[in-house]
PDB file with SEQRES, HELIX, SHEET and CRYST1 records, atoms N, CA, C and O in Angstrom:
SEQRES   1 A   69  MET PHE LEU GLN LEU ASN HIS GLN SER LEU GLU VAL TYR          
SEQRES   2 A   69  LYS THR SER LYS LEU PHE ALA ILE GLU CYS TYR ARG LEU          
SEQRES   3 A   69  SER LYS ILE SER PRO ALA ASP GLU LYS PHE GLY MET THR          
SEQRES   4 A   69  SER GLN ILE ARG ARG ALA ALA LEU SER ILE HIS LEU ASN          
SEQRES   5 A   69  ILE ALA GLU GLY VAL SER ARG LYS SER GLY VAL GLU GLN          
SEQRES   6 A   69  LYS LYS VAL LEU                                              
HELIX    1 AA1 ASN A    6  SER A    9  5                                   4    
HELIX    2 AA2 GLU A   11  LYS A   28  1                                  18    
HELIX    3 AA3 ALA A   32  GLU A   34  5                                   3    
HELIX    4 AA4 MET A   38  VAL A   57  1                                  20    
HELIX    5 AA5 GLY A   62  VAL A   68  1                                   7    
CRYST1    1.000    1.000    1.000  90.00  90.00  90.00 P 1           1          
ATOM      1  N   MET A   1     -22.373   6.296   1.606  1.00  0.00           N  
ATOM      2  CA  MET A   1     -21.507   5.560   2.478  1.00  0.00           C  
ATOM      3  C   MET A   1     -20.722   4.523   1.652  1.00  0.00           C  
ATOM      4  O   MET A   1     -21.279   3.872   0.767  1.00  0.00           O  
ATOM      5  N   PHE A   2     -19.440   4.383   1.952  1.00  0.00           N  
ATOM      6  CA  PHE A   2     -18.592   3.466   1.235  1.00  0.00           C  
ATOM      7  C   PHE A   2     -18.732   2.050   1.777  1.00  0.00           C  
ATOM      8  O   PHE A   2     -19.104   1.851   2.933  1.00  0.00           O  
ATOM      9  N   LEU A   3     -18.437   1.093   0.950  1.00  0.00           N  
ATOM     10  CA  LEU A   3     -18.494  -0.315   1.327  1.00  0.00           C  
ATOM     11  C   LEU A   3     -17.336  -0.624   2.289  1.00  0.00           C  
ATOM     12  O   LEU A   3     -16.181  -0.342   1.971  1.00  0.00           O  
ATOM     13  N   GLN A   4     -17.629  -1.187   3.430  1.00  0.00           N  
ATOM     14  CA  GLN A   4     -16.598  -1.541   4.410  1.00  0.00           C  
ATOM     15  C   GLN A   4     -16.248  -3.020   4.238  1.00  0.00           C  
ATOM     16  O   GLN A   4     -17.042  -3.890   4.594  1.00  0.00           O  
ATOM     17  N   LEU A   5     -15.075  -3.303   3.699  1.00  0.00           N  
ATOM     18  CA  LEU A   5     -14.621  -4.671   3.492  1.00  0.00           C  
ATOM     19  C   LEU A   5     -13.813  -5.137   4.674  1.00  0.00           C  
ATOM     20  O   LEU A   5     -13.368  -4.324   5.483  1.00  0.00           O  
ATOM     21  N   ASN A   6     -13.614  -6.442   4.788  1.00  0.00           N  
ATOM     22  CA  ASN A   6     -12.900  -7.023   5.929  1.00  0.00           C  
ATOM     23  C   ASN A   6     -11.474  -6.511   6.062  1.00  0.00           C  
ATOM     24  O   ASN A   6     -10.988  -6.335   7.179  1.00  0.00           O  
ATOM     25  N   HIS A   7     -10.798  -6.271   4.951  1.00  0.00           N  
ATOM     26  CA  HIS A   7      -9.399  -5.851   5.021  1.00  0.00           C  
ATOM     27  C   HIS A   7      -9.233  -4.473   5.658  1.00  0.00           C  
ATOM     28  O   HIS A   7      -8.159  -4.164   6.176  1.00  0.00           O  
ATOM     29  N   GLN A   8     -10.257  -3.651   5.631  1.00  0.00           N  
ATOM     30  CA  GLN A   8     -10.138  -2.304   6.189  1.00  0.00           C  
ATOM     31  C   GLN A   8     -10.068  -2.303   7.709  1.00  0.00           C  
ATOM     32  O   GLN A   8      -9.641  -1.318   8.311  1.00  0.00           O  
ATOM     33  N   SER A   9     -10.479  -3.387   8.322  1.00  0.00           N  
ATOM     34  CA  SER A   9     -10.399  -3.464   9.800  1.00  0.00           C  
ATOM     35  C   SER A   9      -9.094  -4.109  10.261  1.00  0.00           C  
ATOM     36  O   SER A   9      -8.820  -4.136  11.460  1.00  0.00           O  
ATOM     37  N   LEU A  10      -8.287  -4.627   9.340  1.00  0.00           N  
ATOM     38  CA  LEU A  10      -7.027  -5.247   9.713  1.00  0.00           C  
ATOM     39  C   LEU A  10      -5.998  -4.180  10.148  1.00  0.00           C  
ATOM     40  O   LEU A  10      -5.891  -3.113   9.543  1.00  0.00           O  
ATOM     41  N   GLU A  11      -5.268  -4.498  11.188  1.00  0.00           N  
ATOM     42  CA  GLU A  11      -4.266  -3.544  11.701  1.00  0.00           C  
ATOM     43  C   GLU A  11      -3.145  -3.317  10.650  1.00  0.00           C  
ATOM     44  O   GLU A  11      -2.657  -2.197  10.494  1.00  0.00           O  
ATOM     45  N   VAL A  12      -2.756  -4.370   9.948  1.00  0.00           N  
ATOM     46  CA  VAL A  12      -1.696  -4.233   8.939  1.00  0.00           C  
ATOM     47  C   VAL A  12      -2.150  -3.326   7.778  1.00  0.00           C  
ATOM     48  O   VAL A  12      -1.339  -2.609   7.192  1.00  0.00           O  
ATOM     49  N   TYR A  13      -3.426  -3.364   7.460  1.00  0.00           N  
ATOM     50  CA  TYR A  13      -3.956  -2.495   6.411  1.00  0.00           C  
ATOM     51  C   TYR A  13      -3.898  -1.041   6.845  1.00  0.00           C  
ATOM     52  O   TYR A  13      -3.484  -0.168   6.083  1.00  0.00           O  
ATOM     53  N   LYS A  14      -4.326  -0.789   8.099  1.00  0.00           N  
ATOM     54  CA  LYS A  14      -4.308   0.574   8.612  1.00  0.00           C  
ATOM     55  C   LYS A  14      -2.847   1.098   8.705  1.00  0.00           C  
ATOM     56  O   LYS A  14      -2.570   2.258   8.402  1.00  0.00           O  
ATOM     57  N   THR A  15      -1.954   0.228   9.120  1.00  0.00           N  
ATOM     58  CA  THR A  15      -0.542   0.629   9.247  1.00  0.00           C  
ATOM     59  C   THR A  15       0.065   0.896   7.862  1.00  0.00           C  
ATOM     60  O   THR A  15       0.855   1.826   7.702  1.00  0.00           O  
ATOM     61  N   SER A  16      -0.297   0.094   6.876  1.00  0.00           N  
ATOM     62  CA  SER A  16       0.236   0.287   5.519  1.00  0.00           C  
ATOM     63  C   SER A  16      -0.256   1.594   4.934  1.00  0.00           C  
ATOM     64  O   SER A  16       0.467   2.225   4.163  1.00  0.00           O  
ATOM     65  N   LYS A  17      -1.478   2.028   5.279  1.00  0.00           N  
ATOM     66  CA  LYS A  17      -2.000   3.288   4.825  1.00  0.00           C  
ATOM     67  C   LYS A  17      -1.200   4.437   5.448  1.00  0.00           C  
ATOM     68  O   LYS A  17      -0.816   5.381   4.758  1.00  0.00           O  
ATOM     69  N   LEU A  18      -0.962   4.348   6.721  1.00  0.00           N  
ATOM     70  CA  LEU A  18      -0.166   5.362   7.399  1.00  0.00           C  
ATOM     71  C   LEU A  18       1.263   5.439   6.839  1.00  0.00           C  
ATOM     72  O   LEU A  18       1.841   6.516   6.691  1.00  0.00           O  
ATOM     73  N   PHE A  19       1.805   4.249   6.535  1.00  0.00           N  
ATOM     74  CA  PHE A  19       3.145   4.169   5.976  1.00  0.00           C  
ATOM     75  C   PHE A  19       3.205   4.860   4.595  1.00  0.00           C  
ATOM     76  O   PHE A  19       4.145   5.599   4.303  1.00  0.00           O  
ATOM     77  N   ALA A  20       2.202   4.609   3.769  1.00  0.00           N  
ATOM     78  CA  ALA A  20       2.142   5.231   2.448  1.00  0.00           C  
ATOM     79  C   ALA A  20       2.032   6.746   2.562  1.00  0.00           C  
ATOM     80  O   ALA A  20       2.701   7.484   1.838  1.00  0.00           O  
ATOM     81  N   ILE A  21       1.185   7.197   3.475  1.00  0.00           N  
ATOM     82  CA  ILE A  21       1.006   8.640   3.688  1.00  0.00           C  
ATOM     83  C   ILE A  21       2.331   9.268   4.128  1.00  0.00           C  
ATOM     84  O   ILE A  21       2.709  10.336   3.646  1.00  0.00           O  
ATOM     85  N   GLU A  22       3.025   8.604   5.036  1.00  0.00           N  
ATOM     86  CA  GLU A  22       4.302   9.094   5.560  1.00  0.00           C  
ATOM     87  C   GLU A  22       5.376   9.140   4.438  1.00  0.00           C  
ATOM     88  O   GLU A  22       6.159  10.086   4.358  1.00  0.00           O  
ATOM     89  N   CYS A  23       5.391   8.108   3.587  1.00  0.00           N  
ATOM     90  CA  CYS A  23       6.335   8.091   2.483  1.00  0.00           C  
ATOM     91  C   CYS A  23       6.076   9.255   1.517  1.00  0.00           C  
ATOM     92  O   CYS A  23       7.016   9.886   1.034  1.00  0.00           O  
ATOM     93  N   TYR A  24       4.827   9.528   1.247  1.00  0.00           N  
ATOM     94  CA  TYR A  24       4.491  10.654   0.367  1.00  0.00           C  
ATOM     95  C   TYR A  24       4.900  11.960   1.032  1.00  0.00           C  
ATOM     96  O   TYR A  24       5.437  12.844   0.365  1.00  0.00           O  
ATOM     97  N   ARG A  25       4.655  12.102   2.342  1.00  0.00           N  
ATOM     98  CA  ARG A  25       5.012  13.314   3.053  1.00  0.00           C  
ATOM     99  C   ARG A  25       6.531  13.557   3.006  1.00  0.00           C  
ATOM    100  O   ARG A  25       6.991  14.659   2.709  1.00  0.00           O  
ATOM    101  N   LEU A  26       7.295  12.489   3.308  1.00  0.00           N  
ATOM    102  CA  LEU A  26       8.747  12.613   3.325  1.00  0.00           C  
ATOM    103  C   LEU A  26       9.321  12.825   1.944  1.00  0.00           C  
ATOM    104  O   LEU A  26      10.324  13.522   1.791  1.00  0.00           O  
ATOM    105  N   SER A  27       8.696  12.230   0.926  1.00  0.00           N  
ATOM    106  CA  SER A  27       9.203  12.422  -0.439  1.00  0.00           C  
ATOM    107  C   SER A  27       8.997  13.828  -0.960  1.00  0.00           C  
ATOM    108  O   SER A  27       9.670  14.244  -1.902  1.00  0.00           O  
ATOM    109  N   LYS A  28       8.087  14.560  -0.367  1.00  0.00           N  
ATOM    110  CA  LYS A  28       7.877  15.962  -0.783  1.00  0.00           C  
ATOM    111  C   LYS A  28       9.088  16.837  -0.437  1.00  0.00           C  
ATOM    112  O   LYS A  28       9.352  17.843  -1.096  1.00  0.00           O  
ATOM    113  N   ILE A  29       9.805  16.439   0.592  1.00  0.00           N  
ATOM    114  CA  ILE A  29      10.940  17.254   1.014  1.00  0.00           C  
ATOM    115  C   ILE A  29      12.287  16.730   0.484  1.00  0.00           C  
ATOM    116  O   ILE A  29      13.355  17.197   0.879  1.00  0.00           O  
ATOM    117  N   SER A  30      12.197  15.747  -0.420  1.00  0.00           N  
ATOM    118  CA  SER A  30      13.444  15.186  -0.991  1.00  0.00           C  
ATOM    119  C   SER A  30      14.058  16.190  -1.946  1.00  0.00           C  
ATOM    120  O   SER A  30      13.374  17.091  -2.430  1.00  0.00           O  
ATOM    121  N   PRO A  31      15.335  16.041  -2.217  1.00  0.00           N  
ATOM    122  CA  PRO A  31      16.018  16.951  -3.138  1.00  0.00           C  
ATOM    123  C   PRO A  31      15.398  16.936  -4.557  1.00  0.00           C  
ATOM    124  O   PRO A  31      14.874  15.916  -5.004  1.00  0.00           O  
ATOM    125  N   ALA A  32      15.469  18.048  -5.222  1.00  0.00           N  
ATOM    126  CA  ALA A  32      14.859  18.172  -6.561  1.00  0.00           C  
ATOM    127  C   ALA A  32      15.470  17.198  -7.562  1.00  0.00           C  
ATOM    128  O   ALA A  32      14.773  16.743  -8.469  1.00  0.00           O  
ATOM    129  N   ASP A  33      16.735  16.871  -7.425  1.00  0.00           N  
ATOM    130  CA  ASP A  33      17.377  15.966  -8.379  1.00  0.00           C  
ATOM    131  C   ASP A  33      16.902  14.519  -8.214  1.00  0.00           C  
ATOM    132  O   ASP A  33      17.131  13.688  -9.093  1.00  0.00           O  
ATOM    133  N   GLU A  34      16.253  14.222  -7.113  1.00  0.00           N  
ATOM    134  CA  GLU A  34      15.701  12.870  -6.874  1.00  0.00           C  
ATOM    135  C   GLU A  34      14.223  12.776  -7.197  1.00  0.00           C  
ATOM    136  O   GLU A  34      13.605  11.729  -7.002  1.00  0.00           O  
ATOM    137  N   LYS A  35      13.654  13.869  -7.692  1.00  0.00           N  
ATOM    138  CA  LYS A  35      12.206  13.929  -7.895  1.00  0.00           C  
ATOM    139  C   LYS A  35      11.664  12.805  -8.753  1.00  0.00           C  
ATOM    140  O   LYS A  35      10.583  12.284  -8.481  1.00  0.00           O  
ATOM    141  N   PHE A  36      12.399  12.423  -9.786  1.00  0.00           N  
ATOM    142  CA  PHE A  36      11.905  11.383 -10.713  1.00  0.00           C  
ATOM    143  C   PHE A  36      12.673  10.077 -10.587  1.00  0.00           C  
ATOM    144  O   PHE A  36      12.467   9.158 -11.380  1.00  0.00           O  
ATOM    145  N   GLY A  37      13.539   9.987  -9.618  1.00  0.00           N  
ATOM    146  CA  GLY A  37      14.318   8.767  -9.415  1.00  0.00           C  
ATOM    147  C   GLY A  37      13.797   7.999  -8.218  1.00  0.00           C  
ATOM    148  O   GLY A  37      12.794   7.290  -8.301  1.00  0.00           O  
ATOM    149  N   MET A  38      14.481   8.149  -7.125  1.00  0.00           N  
ATOM    150  CA  MET A  38      14.195   7.425  -5.915  1.00  0.00           C  
ATOM    151  C   MET A  38      12.827   7.795  -5.331  1.00  0.00           C  
ATOM    152  O   MET A  38      12.123   6.935  -4.800  1.00  0.00           O  
ATOM    153  N   THR A  39      12.451   9.080  -5.432  1.00  0.00           N  
ATOM    154  CA  THR A  39      11.184   9.527  -4.870  1.00  0.00           C  
ATOM    155  C   THR A  39      10.011   8.779  -5.496  1.00  0.00           C  
ATOM    156  O   THR A  39       9.132   8.296  -4.783  1.00  0.00           O  
ATOM    157  N   SER A  40       9.994   8.684  -6.789  1.00  0.00           N  
ATOM    158  CA  SER A  40       8.923   7.978  -7.492  1.00  0.00           C  
ATOM    159  C   SER A  40       8.880   6.493  -7.104  1.00  0.00           C  
ATOM    160  O   SER A  40       7.802   5.929  -6.912  1.00  0.00           O  
ATOM    161  N   GLN A  41      10.036   5.875  -6.991  1.00  0.00           N  
ATOM    162  CA  GLN A  41      10.093   4.482  -6.641  1.00  0.00           C  
ATOM    163  C   GLN A  41       9.581   4.235  -5.236  1.00  0.00           C  
ATOM    164  O   GLN A  41       8.866   3.261  -5.001  1.00  0.00           O  
ATOM    165  N   ILE A  42       9.940   5.109  -4.290  1.00  0.00           N  
ATOM    166  CA  ILE A  42       9.483   4.958  -2.901  1.00  0.00           C  
ATOM    167  C   ILE A  42       7.968   5.101  -2.821  1.00  0.00           C  
ATOM    168  O   ILE A  42       7.310   4.335  -2.117  1.00  0.00           O  
ATOM    169  N   ARG A  43       7.417   6.063  -3.529  1.00  0.00           N  
ATOM    170  CA  ARG A  43       5.967   6.278  -3.518  1.00  0.00           C  
ATOM    171  C   ARG A  43       5.242   5.073  -4.104  1.00  0.00           C  
ATOM    172  O   ARG A  43       4.251   4.612  -3.537  1.00  0.00           O  
ATOM    173  N   ARG A  44       5.714   4.567  -5.212  1.00  0.00           N  
ATOM    174  CA  ARG A  44       5.022   3.428  -5.842  1.00  0.00           C  
ATOM    175  C   ARG A  44       5.110   2.171  -4.952  1.00  0.00           C  
ATOM    176  O   ARG A  44       4.146   1.413  -4.846  1.00  0.00           O  
ATOM    177  N   ALA A  45       6.257   1.963  -4.324  1.00  0.00           N  
ATOM    178  CA  ALA A  45       6.414   0.780  -3.458  1.00  0.00           C  
ATOM    179  C   ALA A  45       5.513   0.866  -2.238  1.00  0.00           C  
ATOM    180  O   ALA A  45       4.892  -0.129  -1.863  1.00  0.00           O  
ATOM    181  N   ALA A  46       5.429   2.035  -1.610  1.00  0.00           N  
ATOM    182  CA  ALA A  46       4.600   2.204  -0.430  1.00  0.00           C  
ATOM    183  C   ALA A  46       3.118   1.998  -0.764  1.00  0.00           C  
ATOM    184  O   ALA A  46       2.394   1.353  -0.005  1.00  0.00           O  
ATOM    185  N   LEU A  47       2.678   2.533  -1.872  1.00  0.00           N  
ATOM    186  CA  LEU A  47       1.282   2.360  -2.270  1.00  0.00           C  
ATOM    187  C   LEU A  47       1.020   0.914  -2.680  1.00  0.00           C  
ATOM    188  O   LEU A  47      -0.073   0.400  -2.441  1.00  0.00           O  
ATOM    189  N   SER A  48       1.980   0.262  -3.280  1.00  0.00           N  
ATOM    190  CA  SER A  48       1.822  -1.116  -3.691  1.00  0.00           C  
ATOM    191  C   SER A  48       1.575  -2.053  -2.500  1.00  0.00           C  
ATOM    192  O   SER A  48       0.789  -2.994  -2.612  1.00  0.00           O  
ATOM    193  N   ILE A  49       2.223  -1.810  -1.385  1.00  0.00           N  
ATOM    194  CA  ILE A  49       2.002  -2.607  -0.180  1.00  0.00           C  
ATOM    195  C   ILE A  49       0.553  -2.533   0.231  1.00  0.00           C  
ATOM    196  O   ILE A  49      -0.097  -3.547   0.485  1.00  0.00           O  
ATOM    197  N   HIS A  50       0.058  -1.307   0.293  1.00  0.00           N  
ATOM    198  CA  HIS A  50      -1.315  -1.042   0.716  1.00  0.00           C  
ATOM    199  C   HIS A  50      -2.309  -1.722  -0.244  1.00  0.00           C  
ATOM    200  O   HIS A  50      -3.260  -2.360   0.207  1.00  0.00           O  
ATOM    201  N   LEU A  51      -2.104  -1.596  -1.502  1.00  0.00           N  
ATOM    202  CA  LEU A  51      -3.030  -2.156  -2.503  1.00  0.00           C  
ATOM    203  C   LEU A  51      -2.939  -3.665  -2.562  1.00  0.00           C  
ATOM    204  O   LEU A  51      -3.955  -4.319  -2.792  1.00  0.00           O  
ATOM    205  N   ASN A  52      -1.765  -4.249  -2.364  1.00  0.00           N  
ATOM    206  CA  ASN A  52      -1.644  -5.691  -2.383  1.00  0.00           C  
ATOM    207  C   ASN A  52      -2.393  -6.379  -1.249  1.00  0.00           C  
ATOM    208  O   ASN A  52      -2.897  -7.490  -1.416  1.00  0.00           O  
ATOM    209  N   ILE A  53      -2.467  -5.725  -0.105  1.00  0.00           N  
ATOM    210  CA  ILE A  53      -3.260  -6.278   1.018  1.00  0.00           C  
ATOM    211  C   ILE A  53      -4.729  -6.341   0.613  1.00  0.00           C  
ATOM    212  O   ILE A  53      -5.387  -7.358   0.833  1.00  0.00           O  
ATOM    213  N   ALA A  54      -5.238  -5.289   0.036  1.00  0.00           N  
ATOM    214  CA  ALA A  54      -6.634  -5.247  -0.386  1.00  0.00           C  
ATOM    215  C   ALA A  54      -6.877  -6.294  -1.472  1.00  0.00           C  
ATOM    216  O   ALA A  54      -7.904  -6.972  -1.446  1.00  0.00           O  
ATOM    217  N   GLU A  55      -5.969  -6.439  -2.411  1.00  0.00           N  
ATOM    218  CA  GLU A  55      -6.139  -7.440  -3.480  1.00  0.00           C  
ATOM    219  C   GLU A  55      -6.104  -8.856  -2.928  1.00  0.00           C  
ATOM    220  O   GLU A  55      -6.868  -9.714  -3.368  1.00  0.00           O  
ATOM    221  N   GLY A  56      -5.228  -9.105  -1.973  1.00  0.00           N  
ATOM    222  CA  GLY A  56      -5.118 -10.430  -1.398  1.00  0.00           C  
ATOM    223  C   GLY A  56      -6.380 -10.859  -0.652  1.00  0.00           C  
ATOM    224  O   GLY A  56      -6.740 -12.036  -0.666  1.00  0.00           O  
ATOM    225  N   VAL A  57      -7.035  -9.931  -0.016  1.00  0.00           N  
ATOM    226  CA  VAL A  57      -8.249 -10.258   0.708  1.00  0.00           C  
ATOM    227  C   VAL A  57      -9.386 -10.615  -0.264  1.00  0.00           C  
ATOM    228  O   VAL A  57     -10.275 -11.394   0.079  1.00  0.00           O  
ATOM    229  N   SER A  58      -9.354 -10.059  -1.447  1.00  0.00           N  
ATOM    230  CA  SER A  58     -10.423 -10.307  -2.405  1.00  0.00           C  
ATOM    231  C   SER A  58     -10.323 -11.660  -3.094  1.00  0.00           C  
ATOM    232  O   SER A  58     -11.216 -12.033  -3.855  1.00  0.00           O  
ATOM    233  N   ARG A  59      -9.267 -12.386  -2.843  1.00  0.00           N  
ATOM    234  CA  ARG A  59      -9.124 -13.720  -3.438  1.00  0.00           C  
ATOM    235  C   ARG A  59     -10.224 -14.637  -2.949  1.00  0.00           C  
ATOM    236  O   ARG A  59     -10.554 -14.642  -1.763  1.00  0.00           O  
ATOM    237  N   LYS A  60     -10.793 -15.415  -3.857  1.00  0.00           N  
ATOM    238  CA  LYS A  60     -11.945 -16.221  -3.524  1.00  0.00           C  
ATOM    239  C   LYS A  60     -11.578 -17.641  -2.997  1.00  0.00           C  
ATOM    240  O   LYS A  60     -12.027 -18.051  -1.926  1.00  0.00           O  
ATOM    241  N   SER A  61     -10.788 -18.342  -3.746  1.00  0.00           N  
ATOM    242  CA  SER A  61     -10.500 -19.739  -3.377  1.00  0.00           C  
ATOM    243  C   SER A  61      -9.267 -19.866  -2.496  1.00  0.00           C  
ATOM    244  O   SER A  61      -8.427 -18.968  -2.438  1.00  0.00           O  
ATOM    245  N   GLY A  62      -9.177 -21.008  -1.807  1.00  0.00           N  
ATOM    246  CA  GLY A  62      -8.020 -21.262  -0.982  1.00  0.00           C  
ATOM    247  C   GLY A  62      -6.730 -21.324  -1.778  1.00  0.00           C  
ATOM    248  O   GLY A  62      -5.685 -20.887  -1.294  1.00  0.00           O  
ATOM    249  N   VAL A  63      -6.783 -21.855  -2.980  1.00  0.00           N  
ATOM    250  CA  VAL A  63      -5.601 -21.959  -3.843  1.00  0.00           C  
ATOM    251  C   VAL A  63      -5.113 -20.553  -4.189  1.00  0.00           C  
ATOM    252  O   VAL A  63      -3.913 -20.282  -4.131  1.00  0.00           O  
ATOM    253  N   GLU A  64      -6.015 -19.677  -4.540  1.00  0.00           N  
ATOM    254  CA  GLU A  64      -5.653 -18.286  -4.862  1.00  0.00           C  
ATOM    255  C   GLU A  64      -5.047 -17.579  -3.654  1.00  0.00           C  
ATOM    256  O   GLU A  64      -4.062 -16.852  -3.781  1.00  0.00           O  
ATOM    257  N   GLN A  65      -5.637 -17.794  -2.491  1.00  0.00           N  
ATOM    258  CA  GLN A  65      -5.133 -17.159  -1.276  1.00  0.00           C  
ATOM    259  C   GLN A  65      -3.734 -17.643  -0.943  1.00  0.00           C  
ATOM    260  O   GLN A  65      -2.917 -16.854  -0.466  1.00  0.00           O  
ATOM    261  N   LYS A  66      -3.432 -18.901  -1.174  1.00  0.00           N  
ATOM    262  CA  LYS A  66      -2.105 -19.434  -0.881  1.00  0.00           C  
ATOM    263  C   LYS A  66      -1.031 -18.839  -1.796  1.00  0.00           C  
ATOM    264  O   LYS A  66       0.120 -18.679  -1.390  1.00  0.00           O  
ATOM    265  N   LYS A  67      -1.418 -18.512  -3.040  1.00  0.00           N  
ATOM    266  CA  LYS A  67      -0.489 -17.883  -3.975  1.00  0.00           C  
ATOM    267  C   LYS A  67      -0.022 -16.537  -3.457  1.00  0.00           C  
ATOM    268  O   LYS A  67       1.132 -16.160  -3.660  1.00  0.00           O  
ATOM    269  N   VAL A  68      -0.902 -15.810  -2.794  1.00  0.00           N  
ATOM    270  CA  VAL A  68      -0.557 -14.497  -2.254  1.00  0.00           C  
ATOM    271  C   VAL A  68       0.482 -14.615  -1.167  1.00  0.00           C  
ATOM    272  O   VAL A  68       1.391 -13.788  -1.090  1.00  0.00           O  
ATOM    273  N   LEU A  69       0.370 -15.635  -0.314  1.00  0.00           N  
ATOM    274  CA  LEU A  69       1.298 -15.836   0.754  1.00  0.00           C  
ATOM    275  C   LEU A  69       2.600 -16.317   0.193  1.00  0.00           C  
ATOM    276  O   LEU A  69       3.546 -16.555   0.945  1.00  0.00           O  
TER     277      LEU A  69                                                      
END                                                                             
């Protein structure tokens, strides 16, 4: 069983996961000439949102948490 952290129950975390999945799905049907341009950038940005939420929750001190905001 995997560790269930607080951020996994947040609605924004769940939505960001769905957003990343949708971006990957849509980027599969993008034109071949965009495969290494815009497609790659969209995928990285969508995944970055999801991962930044998880990283922000792991901040320990109040000062660190304020930097994220």
